[in-house]
C-alpha positions as CSV (number, residue, x, y, z in Angstrom):
1,S,-8.9,35.5,5.3
2,T,-11.8,36.6,3.1
3,A,-10.0,35.4,0.0
4,T,-9.7,31.8,1.2
5,S,-12.7,31.4,3.5
6,P,-15.3,28.8,2.3
7,T,-18.1,30.9,3.9
8,P,-18.8,34.6,4.3
9,F,-17.3,36.2,7.5
10,G,-20.6,38.1,8.1
11,N,-22.2,34.8,9.1
12,R,-19.4,33.9,11.4
13,A,-19.0,36.9,13.7
14,G,-17.9,36.4,17.3
15,Y,-17.4,32.9,18.8
16,L,-18.9,30.0,20.7
17,Y,-16.9,28.3,23.4
18,I,-18.0,25.1,25.3
19,S,-15.9,23.5,28.0
20,T,-17.1,20.2,29.6
21,N,-14.1,19.4,31.8
22,D,-15.2,16.1,33.4
23,P,-17.4,14.6,30.7
24,Y,-19.3,12.6,33.4
25,S,-20.2,15.6,35.5
26,G,-22.8,18.2,35.0
27,Q,-21.3,20.6,37.6
28,D,-18.3,21.8,35.7
29,D,-19.7,22.7,32.3
30,L,-19.3,26.2,30.9
31,V,-20.7,27.8,27.8
32,Q,-19.6,31.2,26.6
33,F,-20.5,33.0,23.4
34,T,-21.1,36.4,21.7
35,V,-24.6,37.7,21.1
36,S,-25.7,40.5,18.7
37,A,-29.1,42.2,18.7
38,D,-28.6,43.0,15.0
39,M,-28.6,39.3,14.0
40,L,-32.3,38.8,13.5
41,Q,-33.8,35.5,12.4
42,E,-37.2,34.4,13.8
43,D,-36.9,36.8,16.8
44,T,-37.3,40.4,15.5
45,D,-36.5,42.0,18.9
46,S,-33.5,44.3,18.2
47,S,-33.3,45.7,21.8
48,P,-29.7,46.3,22.8
49,Y,-27.9,44.8,25.9
50,Y,-27.5,46.9,29.0
51,G,-25.0,47.1,31.8
52,R,-23.5,49.4,34.4
53,A,-21.4,52.4,33.4
54,V,-20.6,55.5,35.4
55,L,-19.6,59.0,34.5
56,L,-15.8,59.5,34.0
57,N,-14.0,62.6,35.0
58,D,-11.4,64.2,32.7
59,P,-8.0,63.0,34.1
60,S,-6.6,66.5,33.9
61,G,-9.6,68.2,35.3
62,N,-9.3,70.9,32.7
63,T,-12.6,70.3,30.9
64,S,-16.2,69.7,31.8
65,T,-17.4,66.2,32.7
66,S,-20.6,67.0,30.8
67,L,-21.5,64.2,28.4
68,S,-22.4,66.8,25.7
69,V,-18.8,68.0,25.9
70,N,-17.1,64.6,26.4
71,P,-19.5,62.0,24.9
72,N,-16.9,59.3,24.3
73,Q,-17.4,57.3,27.4
74,P,-19.5,54.3,28.3
75,E,-22.1,56.4,30.2
76,A,-23.2,57.9,26.9
77,D,-23.3,54.6,25.0
78,D,-27.1,54.2,25.7
79,S,-27.7,57.4,23.7
80,S,-28.7,59.3,26.8
81,L,-26.7,62.5,27.6
82,T,-28.3,62.5,31.0
83,V,-26.3,60.6,33.6
84,N,-28.1,57.3,34.4
85,N,-25.3,54.9,35.3
86,T,-26.1,52.8,32.3
87,G,-24.2,51.7,29.2
88,S,-25.5,49.7,26.3
89,S,-24.4,47.9,23.1
90,T,-25.9,45.7,20.4
91,A,-23.4,43.0,21.2
92,A,-21.9,41.3,24.3
93,E,-20.0,38.3,25.6
94,V,-22.3,36.0,27.7
95,C,-21.2,33.1,29.9
96,Y,-23.3,30.5,31.8
97,F,-21.9,28.2,34.5
98,V,-22.8,26.5,37.8
99,R,-21.0,27.1,41.1
100,N,-22.0,25.9,44.5
101,G,-25.5,25.0,43.3
102,N,-26.1,28.4,41.7
103,L,-26.5,29.1,38.0
104,Y,-24.7,32.3,37.1
105,R,-24.6,34.5,34.0
106,R,-21.9,37.0,33.2
107,V,-22.6,39.6,30.5
108,M,-19.8,41.8,29.2
109,L,-20.8,44.5,26.7
110,L,-18.7,45.0,23.6
111,R,-18.3,48.7,23.5
112,Q,-20.3,50.6,20.8
113,P,-19.7,54.3,21.3
114,L,-22.5,56.9,20.8
115,P,-22.8,57.9,17.1
116,V,-21.7,61.5,16.8
117,A,-22.2,63.6,13.7
118,G,-19.1,64.4,11.8
119,R,-16.8,61.9,13.4
120,E,-16.5,58.3,14.7
121,L,-15.7,57.9,18.3
122,D,-12.9,55.5,19.3
123,E,-13.8,52.4,21.1
124,Q,-11.4,53.3,23.9
125,P,-13.0,56.1,25.9
126,T,-11.1,59.4,25.4
127,T,-11.7,63.0,26.3
128,S,-12.5,65.7,23.7
129,R,-8.8,66.5,23.8
130,G,-7.9,62.9,22.9
131,Q,-6.7,61.8,26.3
132,D,-7.4,58.2,27.5
133,Y,-9.7,58.3,30.5
134,F,-7.9,55.3,32.0
135,T,-4.3,56.5,31.8
136,S,-2.9,58.2,34.8
137,G,0.4,58.2,36.8
138,S,-1.3,56.6,39.8
139,G,-2.9,53.8,37.9
140,N,-6.4,54.9,38.9
141,F,-9.2,56.4,36.9
142,S,-11.6,59.0,38.2
143,V,-15.4,58.5,38.4
144,Q,-18.1,60.8,39.5
145,T,-20.2,59.7,42.4
146,S,-22.9,61.4,44.5
147,S,-20.2,62.5,46.9
148,G,-17.9,63.9,44.1
149,A,-15.0,62.7,42.1
150,V,-13.5,59.4,43.3
151,A,-10.2,57.8,42.2
152,T,-10.4,54.1,41.8
153,D,-8.9,51.1,40.1
154,D,-12.0,48.8,40.4
155,F,-12.9,48.6,36.8
156,W,-15.5,45.8,36.9
157,T,-17.2,47.4,39.9
158,Y,-18.2,50.3,37.7
159,F,-18.3,49.0,34.1
160,D,-20.0,45.9,32.7
161,Y,-17.7,45.9,29.6
162,S,-15.3,43.4,28.1
163,A,-11.8,44.6,28.5
164,T,-8.2,43.5,28.7
165,A,-5.1,45.0,30.3
166,A,-3.1,47.1,27.9
167,A,0.1,45.7,29.4
168,A,1.1,43.4,32.2
169,T,0.9,46.3,34.6
170,G,-2.6,47.3,33.6
171,K,-4.7,50.1,32.1
172,A,-8.1,48.8,31.0
173,Q,-8.4,48.5,27.2
174,F,-12.0,48.1,26.0
175,V,-12.9,45.4,23.6
176,G,-15.3,46.9,21.1
177,L,-17.9,46.0,18.6
178,S,-15.3,45.7,15.8
179,A,-13.8,42.7,17.6
180,L,-16.7,40.6,16.3
181,N,-15.1,40.6,12.9
182,N,-13.2,37.3,12.3
183,E,-11.2,38.2,9.2
184,Q,-7.6,37.2,9.6
185,A,-5.9,40.1,7.9
186,R,-6.8,42.8,10.4
187,T,-4.9,44.9,12.9
188,V,-7.9,45.2,15.3
189,P,-8.1,42.3,17.8
190,A,-10.9,39.7,17.3
191,V,-12.8,38.5,20.3
192,A,-12.8,35.0,18.7
193,N,-9.1,34.9,19.7
194,P,-9.2,33.6,23.2
195,A,-6.6,36.1,24.3
196,Y,-9.3,38.9,24.0
197,R,-12.1,37.1,25.8
198,F,-13.4,37.6,29.3
199,G,-12.3,34.7,31.6
200,F,-9.1,33.9,29.6
201,N,-5.5,34.7,30.3
202,Q,-4.8,37.4,27.7
203,F,-1.1,36.5,27.6
204,T,-1.6,32.8,26.9
205,G,-5.2,32.5,25.6
206,I,-5.9,29.8,28.2
207,S,-9.3,29.8,29.9
208,R,-9.3,29.9,33.7
209,E,-12.0,27.7,35.1
210,H,-10.6,26.2,38.3
211,A,-9.2,27.6,41.6
212,V,-6.0,25.7,41.0
213,L,-4.8,23.4,38.2
214,N,-7.3,20.5,38.1
215,G,-8.8,21.8,41.3
216,A,-12.2,23.1,42.4
217,F,-14.3,24.4,39.4
218,I,-15.1,28.1,39.6
219,G,-16.3,28.7,36.0
220,R,-15.7,32.4,35.8
221,F,-15.2,35.1,38.4
222,L,-18.4,36.2,39.9
223,Q,-19.5,39.9,40.1
224,A,-18.9,39.5,43.8
225,E,-15.3,38.8,43.1
226,T,-14.6,41.2,40.2
227,S,-16.1,44.0,42.4
228,A,-13.8,43.2,45.3
229,V,-11.6,46.2,46.2
230,N,-8.4,44.3,45.5
231,F,-9.4,42.6,42.2
232,N,-8.2,45.7,40.2
233,W,-7.7,43.9,36.9
234,P,-7.7,45.0,34.1
235,Q,-7.0,48.5,35.2
236,R,-3.9,47.3,37.1
237,R,-2.6,44.3,39.0
238,A,-4.6,42.6,41.7
239,V,-3.2,42.8,45.3
240,L,-3.7,40.8,48.5
241,F,-6.6,42.2,50.4
242,G,-5.7,45.1,52.8
243,T,-2.1,45.3,51.4
244,N,-0.1,46.6,48.5
245,Q,1.4,43.2,47.9
246,V,0.9,42.1,44.3
247,F,-1.3,38.9,44.0
248,G,0.5,35.9,42.5
249,V,3.3,33.5,43.0
250,G,7.1,33.6,42.8
251,N,9.5,36.5,43.3
252,N,7.9,38.6,40.6
253,P,4.1,38.1,40.9
254,D,2.1,39.3,37.9
255,G,-1.2,40.2,39.7
256,N,-3.2,38.5,37.0
257,P,-6.3,36.8,38.4
258,F,-6.8,34.9,35.1
259,N,-3.4,33.2,35.3
260,I,-3.9,29.6,36.5
261,A,-0.4,29.6,38.0
262,N,-1.8,32.0,40.6
263,D,-3.6,29.7,43.0
264,L,-7.0,30.5,44.5
265,T,-9.0,29.0,47.3
266,L,-12.8,28.5,46.8
267,N,-14.7,28.9,50.1
268,I,-17.3,26.2,49.9
269,A,-19.4,27.8,52.6
270,T,-19.8,31.1,50.8
271,G,-19.2,30.0,47.2
272,V,-16.7,32.9,46.8
273,V,-13.0,32.8,46.0
274,Q,-11.3,33.7,49.3
275,E,-8.7,35.9,47.7
276,F,-11.4,38.2,46.4
277,S,-14.0,37.9,49.1
278,N,-13.4,41.5,50.3
279,T,-12.1,40.3,53.7
280,A,-8.6,39.4,55.0
281,A,-9.9,36.2,56.5
282,G,-11.4,35.1,53.1
283,T,-14.9,34.5,54.6
284,G,-16.6,37.5,53.1
285,R,-19.3,37.5,50.4
286,G,-17.4,39.7,47.9
287,G,-17.7,43.2,46.7
288,T,-20.7,45.5,46.3
289,R,-22.1,43.8,43.2
290,R,-22.5,40.4,44.7
291,M,-25.5,38.3,43.5
292,E,-26.2,40.5,40.5
293,D,-25.2,37.7,38.1
294,L,-27.3,35.0,39.9
295,V,-29.9,33.4,37.6
296,L,-31.2,30.4,39.5
297,S,-30.4,28.7,42.8
298,D,-30.7,25.0,43.9
299,V,-29.2,23.9,40.6
300,H,-28.0,20.3,40.6
301,E,-26.3,20.3,37.2
302,M,-26.0,22.0,33.8
303,K,-24.9,19.8,31.0
304,V,-23.9,21.1,27.6
305,E,-23.7,18.7,24.7
306,I,-23.1,19.1,21.0
307,W,-24.6,17.3,18.0
308,D,-22.3,14.7,16.5
309,E,-23.3,14.1,12.9
310,R,-21.5,10.8,12.6
311,L,-22.9,9.4,15.8
312,Q,-26.4,11.0,15.1
313,K,-26.7,12.0,18.8
314,Y,-25.7,14.6,21.3
315,T,-22.5,14.1,23.1
316,T,-19.5,15.9,24.7
317,P,-16.5,17.0,22.7
318,G,-13.5,14.7,23.2
319,H,-15.7,11.6,23.8
320,N,-14.6,8.1,23.0
321,E,-17.9,6.8,21.5
322,L,-18.0,4.7,18.3
323,F,-20.7,3.7,15.8
324,R,-21.0,0.9,13.2
325,M,-21.7,1.1,9.5
326,R,-21.3,-1.0,6.4
327,D,-19.7,0.0,3.1
328,L,-21.0,-0.8,-0.4
329,S,-19.5,-4.3,-0.2
330,G,-21.2,-5.1,3.0
331,N,-18.1,-4.9,5.2
332,T,-18.8,-3.7,8.8
333,F,-16.7,-0.8,10.3
334,T,-16.5,0.5,13.8
335,L,-15.8,4.2,13.5
336,P,-15.4,7.2,15.9
337,G,-17.7,10.1,16.0
338,D,-17.0,13.6,14.7
339,Y,-15.8,14.8,18.1
340,H,-14.0,11.7,19.2
341,Q,-10.6,12.2,20.9
342,G,-8.9,10.6,18.0
343,R,-10.2,13.2,15.6
344,R,-8.8,16.1,17.6
345,F,-6.3,17.9,15.4
346,A,-5.0,20.6,17.7
347,D,-1.2,20.7,17.3
348,A,-0.9,22.0,20.8
349,D,-2.8,21.2,24.0
350,G,-2.9,24.9,25.1
351,Q,-6.4,25.9,24.0
352,G,-8.7,24.8,26.7
353,P,-9.0,25.3,30.5
354,E,-5.5,25.1,32.1
355,G,-4.1,23.8,28.8
356,S,-6.3,20.8,28.0
357,S,-8.4,21.0,24.8
358,I,-9.9,17.5,24.9
359,G,-13.3,18.6,26.3
360,V,-13.5,21.9,24.5
361,F,-15.4,23.0,21.4
362,D,-14.4,26.4,20.2
363,T,-15.2,28.1,16.9
364,W,-11.8,29.7,17.1
365,H,-9.9,32.2,15.0
366,P,-7.1,31.8,12.5
367,D,-4.8,34.1,14.6
368,T,-5.1,32.6,18.1
369,D,-1.7,33.6,19.3
370,P,-1.8,37.1,20.7
371,A,1.6,37.7,19.1
372,V,0.2,36.2,15.8
373,V,3.0,33.6,15.5
374,G,1.5,31.1,13.1
375,A,-2.1,29.8,13.0
376,R,-3.1,26.9,15.3
377,H,-5.9,24.4,14.7
378,P,-9.1,24.6,16.8
379,P,-9.3,22.1,19.6
380,H,-12.1,20.2,17.7
381,I,-13.4,20.7,14.2
382,A,-15.6,18.1,12.4
383,Y,-14.3,17.2,8.9
384,R,-16.2,15.1,6.4
385,Y,-13.0,13.6,5.3
386,T,-10.4,13.1,8.1
387,P,-7.0,14.5,7.2
388,P,-4.1,12.0,6.7
389,V,-2.3,10.1,9.5
390,Y,1.1,10.5,11.1
391,P,3.9,10.8,10.0
392,N,2.5,12.7,7.1
393,G,-0.3,14.5,8.9
394,P,-1.8,15.7,12.1
395,T,-4.3,12.9,12.9
396,R,-3.6,11.5,16.4
397,P,-2.8,7.8,16.7
398,G,-5.6,5.7,18.1
399,L,-8.2,5.8,15.4
400,P,-9.7,2.3,15.0
401,V,-9.6,2.7,11.2
402,P,-7.1,4.7,9.2
403,P,-8.8,7.7,7.5
404,T,-8.0,6.4,4.0
405,A,-9.8,3.1,4.8
406,E,-12.8,4.7,6.4
407,P,-16.0,4.6,4.3
408,D,-17.8,8.0,3.9
409,R,-21.2,8.0,5.5
410,Q,-22.9,9.3,2.4
411,T,-21.2,7.4,-0.4
412,R,-20.3,4.4,1.8
413,R,-17.0,4.0,0.0
414,A,-13.4,4.8,1.0
415,D,-13.1,8.1,-1.0
416,N,-10.4,9.6,1.1
417,K,-7.0,9.1,-0.5
418,G,-5.0,11.4,1.8
419,Y,-2.6,14.0,0.4
420,W,-2.3,14.3,-3.4
421,Q,0.6,12.2,-4.6
422,P,2.4,12.5,-8.0
423,G,2.3,9.7,-10.5
424,T,-0.7,8.1,-8.8
425,V,-3.8,6.5,-10.4
426,Y,-7.1,8.1,-9.1
427,E,-10.7,7.1,-9.7
428,L,-13.8,9.3,-10.1
429,G,-15.0,10.3,-6.7
430,D,-11.6,10.0,-5.0
431,V,-10.9,12.8,-2.5
432,V,-7.4,14.3,-1.8
433,F,-5.9,17.1,0.2
434,V,-3.4,19.7,-0.9
435,P,0.1,18.3,-0.2
436,W,1.9,19.1,3.0
437,V,5.3,20.6,2.5
438,D,7.7,20.1,5.5
439,A,9.0,23.6,6.1
440,P,12.1,24.7,7.9
441,R,11.8,26.4,11.3
442,G,14.1,29.3,11.3
443,A,17.6,27.9,10.9
444,N,16.4,24.3,11.3
445,P,16.1,22.0,8.3
446,P,12.8,20.2,7.6
447,D,12.1,17.9,10.6
448,A,9.5,15.5,9.3
449,I,7.2,16.8,12.0
450,F,3.8,18.1,11.0
451,Q,2.9,21.7,11.9
452,Y,-0.5,23.1,11.2
453,D,0.9,26.4,9.9
454,E,3.0,24.5,7.3
455,M,-0.2,23.8,5.4
456,P,-1.3,26.2,2.6
457,A,-4.1,28.7,3.4
458,Q,-7.0,26.4,2.8
459,K,-5.6,23.9,5.4
460,F,-8.0,20.9,5.6
461,Q,-11.1,23.0,5.3
462,V,-11.1,22.5,1.5
463,A,-10.6,19.0,0.0
464,Y,-10.6,18.0,-3.7
465,R,-12.8,15.4,-5.4
466,C,-11.9,13.8,-8.8
467,V,-14.7,14.8,-11.2
468,G,-12.9,14.2,-14.5
469,R,-10.7,11.3,-15.7
470,Q,-9.2,10.3,-19.0
471,G,-6.4,8.1,-20.2
472,S,-4.9,6.1,-17.4
473,G,-6.2,8.6,-14.8
474,T,-2.7,9.2,-13.4
475,S,-1.6,12.4,-11.7
476,H,1.3,14.5,-13.0
477,A,4.7,12.9,-12.3
478,S,6.0,15.8,-10.2
479,I,3.9,18.9,-10.2
480,A,0.7,19.3,-8.2
481,P,-2.1,21.2,-9.8
482,G,-2.9,24.7,-8.6
483,F,-5.5,23.7,-6.1
484,P,-8.0,26.5,-5.5
485,T,-8.4,27.8,-1.9
486,A,-12.2,28.1,-1.9
487,P,-14.8,25.5,-2.7
488,G,-16.8,25.2,-5.9
489,R,-13.9,25.6,-8.3
490,R,-12.3,23.2,-10.8
491,V,-8.7,22.6,-11.9
492,R,-7.1,20.2,-14.3
493,E,-3.8,18.4,-14.0
494,R,-0.9,19.5,-16.2
495,N,-1.0,16.2,-18.1
496,D,-4.8,16.7,-18.6
497,E,-5.7,13.3,-17.3
498,L,-7.5,14.4,-14.1
499,E,-9.8,17.2,-13.1
500,W,-10.4,18.1,-9.5
501,E,-13.3,20.1,-7.9
502,S,-12.7,21.8,-4.5
503,I,-15.3,21.0,-1.9
504,D,-16.0,22.4,1.6
505,N,-14.7,19.7,3.9
506,R,-16.0,21.1,7.1
507,R,-19.0,19.6,8.9
508,P,-20.5,22.5,10.8
509,L,-21.9,22.1,14.3
510,T,-25.7,22.3,13.7
511,S,-27.0,22.5,17.3
512,I,-26.2,22.2,21.0
513,R,-28.3,20.8,23.8
514,L,-28.4,22.3,27.3
515,T,-29.9,20.4,30.1
516,L,-30.6,22.0,33.5
517,R,-31.6,20.0,36.5
518,F,-32.8,22.0,39.6
519,H,-35.0,21.9,42.6
520,D,-38.2,23.8,42.3
521,Q,-38.9,25.2,45.7
522,T,-42.6,26.0,44.9
523,S,-43.5,22.4,44.2
524,D,-40.7,20.9,46.2
525,T,-39.8,18.7,43.2
526,Q,-36.8,18.2,40.9
527,R,-37.3,19.7,37.5
528,N,-35.4,19.1,34.2
529,L,-35.2,21.8,31.6
530,T,-33.8,20.9,28.2
531,L,-33.0,23.4,25.5
532,V,-32.0,22.5,21.9
533,L,-30.4,25.5,20.3
534,P,-29.9,25.4,16.5
535,L,-26.7,27.0,15.2
536,T,-27.5,27.2,11.5
537,D,-29.9,29.2,9.3
538,K,-31.4,26.0,7.8
539,K,-35.1,25.4,8.7
């Protein structure tokens, strides 16, 4: 929330998601993020992002389809009341991935309705009478084409907008500009929550990146596939081509293409998922919008790496790389990097593709469960001081050196003392965490098993350094001080022997490196393109 966040939420809008899957392959990496034309740094271009949008007809047919009468629809978002099949927004979701030797980019606008004097239009398109354009008894919505009004359920054929299904049975629900806000205490969904992103199963928050579990990499659905006549989602459930049979497995299929339990088959010859190839045989090239998302062909690999401050190099999240350093006494330590597997603190393995979070970096959101049942830890987050070890904390076994014995890279001494403990002698410079209290789960008594949502609001993002000491320097015998929830504040122990200062314990990701290797047809040579992208405002 804004009360406990160490940094302003205005600087942390949207999300960044990186999935490397096989760390030794450059053919199954995926990077997905939000962009905003209003976030101006060195680039002063504030041009909005554009995508397709068509004119919607009033579901009842009782009022005019004129945009001047019914302006709350995507066709008017570009501020033109003349029909031009174009929508726009200052923000969007963007995703890059490689499939079958082609680099693709999917762009999904976050809806920003046309400003109207005297009122604020809802992000969900509605008529002037307040009726949702996408609600009808048939499950279809009505669009205006050159041949007249047409009923359809092919949402992503006609709209390049981020959207989810309002329920398991459908009705497209637009994700709007307000979803960039990452404050926790909100009723509006945040796109930083994976459940509201394009490419993720909205009912589990799991990213779909493969045709089947651990199978062929597909990245994201292509425009060729989302414009197939049977894709349907998110307006309603997908069906098998040429039938009314709901797509999926089991006796009660859910028709959700983003559910990894619903197997797909990637046609290697066409590079298109057979189930959404627009043919019964599965050999087609997809719907009417195929190839619109193609950026570059003859791509051999796309590798996405993140900067690991401890290692002082670019690497993949979930690596197993180590580095060596000496403490003040000259002792040599072999230590893991910031994004080493052993420093992954996710208390569940359900955040990444098909449930694995090892190779995932995600800026995340406090409320990641669509039902908002407890906060979960991001798959990876770099801490300056690693939280305590089991059984009193979330650190996974396997670290070569316990966190409390690990020298800090800056001070080169073992400052980390774990959770604050009563009746304990502390020295100046020692660092502690707010105590974990083992909480009951419903009717269950405390179970001695750490759960991330049992931690107070500051979690591990704020730590506490001893900056004042007198007497024996012993903490209170039973009562912890009122540790502040934001950095830069001080608090004294009740026995007045110790003073603590709250510090920001997070180590922000400062940059990513994207390497593209492709065949240049003009020169008939292989080319390498490397982009280093800074993620901070620091010069």
